[in-house]
C-alpha positions in Angstrom: -51.3 27.6 7.3 -52.8 25.5 4.6 -56.1 27.2 5.2 -54.7 30.7 4.7 -52.9 29.6 1.6 -56.0 27.9 0.0 -58.0 31.1 1.1 -55.6 33.4 -0.6 -55.9 31.1 -3.8 -59.6 31.3 -3.8 -59.5 35.1 -3.5 -56.9 35.3 -6.3 -59.0 33.1 -8.6 -62.3 35.0 -8.0 -60.4 38.2 -8.6 -59.2 37.1 -12.0 -62.6 35.8 -13.0 -64.2 39.1 -12.1 -61.5 40.9 -14.0 -62.1 39.0 -17.1 -65.9 39.4 -17.3 -65.8 43.2 -18.3 -63.7 42.3 -21.3 -66.2 39.8 -22.4 -69.1 42.3 -22.1 -67.3 45.0 -24.1 -67.2 42.5 -27.1 -70.8 42.4 -27.4 -72.2 44.9 -29.5 -75.9 45.9 -29.9 -77.5 45.5 -33.5 -77.2 49.4 -34.0 -73.4 49.3 -33.1 -72.9 46.4 -35.4 -74.8 48.3 -38.4 -72.7 51.5 -37.7 -69.5 49.3 -37.7 -70.7 47.7 -41.1 -71.4 51.0 -42.7 -68.1 52.6 -41.4 -66.2 49.6 -43.0 -68.1 49.9 -46.2 -67.8 53.6 -46.4 -63.9 53.3 -46.2 -63.8 51.0 -49.2 -66.8 52.1 -51.2 -67.1 55.9 -50.5 -70.8 55.8 -49.6 -73.1 58.6 -50.2 -75.3 60.0 -47.2 -78.3 58.5 -49.0 -76.8 55.1 -49.5 -75.8 55.1 -45.8 -79.3 55.9 -44.9 -80.8 53.3 -47.0 -78.4 50.7 -45.7 -79.3 51.6 -42.2 -82.9 51.1 -43.0 -82.2 47.6 -44.6 -80.1 46.7 -41.4 -82.9 47.9 -38.9 -85.6 45.8 -40.7 -83.1 42.8 -40.5 -82.3 43.3 -36.9 -86.0 43.8 -36.0 -87.0 40.3 -36.9 -86.0 36.9 -35.1 -85.0 34.0 -37.4 -84.2 30.5 -37.2 -80.7 29.6 -38.5 -82.2 28.6 -41.7 -84.3 31.7 -42.1 -81.4 33.9 -41.0 -79.1 32.6 -43.7 -81.7 33.3 -46.4 -82.6 36.8 -44.9 -79.0 37.8 -44.7 -78.6 36.9 -48.4 -81.6 39.1 -49.0 -80.0 41.8 -47.0 -76.9 41.7 -49.0 -78.9 41.9 -52.2 -80.8 44.9 -50.9 -77.5 46.6 -50.1 -76.0 45.7 -53.6 -79.1 47.1 -55.1 -78.3 50.7 -53.9 -74.6 50.6 -54.8 -73.2 51.8 -58.1 -71.8 49.0 -60.4 -68.2 49.8 -59.3 -69.1 49.8 -55.7 -71.1 46.5 -56.1 -68.0 44.9 -57.6 -66.0 45.9 -54.5 -68.7 45.0 -52.2 -68.9 41.5 -53.4 -65.1 41.0 -53.2 -65.5 42.3 -49.6 -68.1 39.4 -49.0 -65.7 36.9 -50.4 -62.9 38.1 -48.3 -65.0 38.0 -45.3 -66.2 34.5 -46.0 -62.8 33.3 -46.5 -61.8 34.8 -43.2 -64.7 33.1 -41.3 -63.9 29.9 -43.0 -60.1 30.0 -42.0 -61.1 31.1 -38.3 -63.7 28.2 -38.1 -60.9 25.8 -39.3 -58.5 27.2 -37.0 -60.8 27.0 -34.0 -61.8 23.3 -34.9 -58.1 22.4 -35.1 -57.4 24.1 -31.7 -60.3 22.0 -30.3 -58.9 18.7 -31.7 -55.5 19.7 -30.3 -57.1 20.4 -26.8 -58.7 16.9 -27.1 -55.4 15.2 -27.8 -53.6 17.0 -24.8 -56.4 15.7 -22.4 -55.8 12.2 -23.3 
């Protein structure tokens, strides 16, 4: 009887693990998908022209084609943001800079939240 219960629990655990994996794979986007998502977000707030969208696609494609160390990536991302800002009107650039500040604040809050959850998990283990 114990063997049957143990076998059923093992099968149940395997099914749960298998069911969770497709959800994790769906979250991973290709660089092109991230670029299109970024352009869609920007277009919603900045009302980009078709020419601006195409230029931003080119800038992002150049960025995505290269491999970076973490230090180089930070610098290259700043350069990418400057290139994008260079094709925007003054009004669009102001809004774009505000979007960047909001995104940075969200990332910082998520990072802090993640760290506090890790600390909480560590306390729960002890």
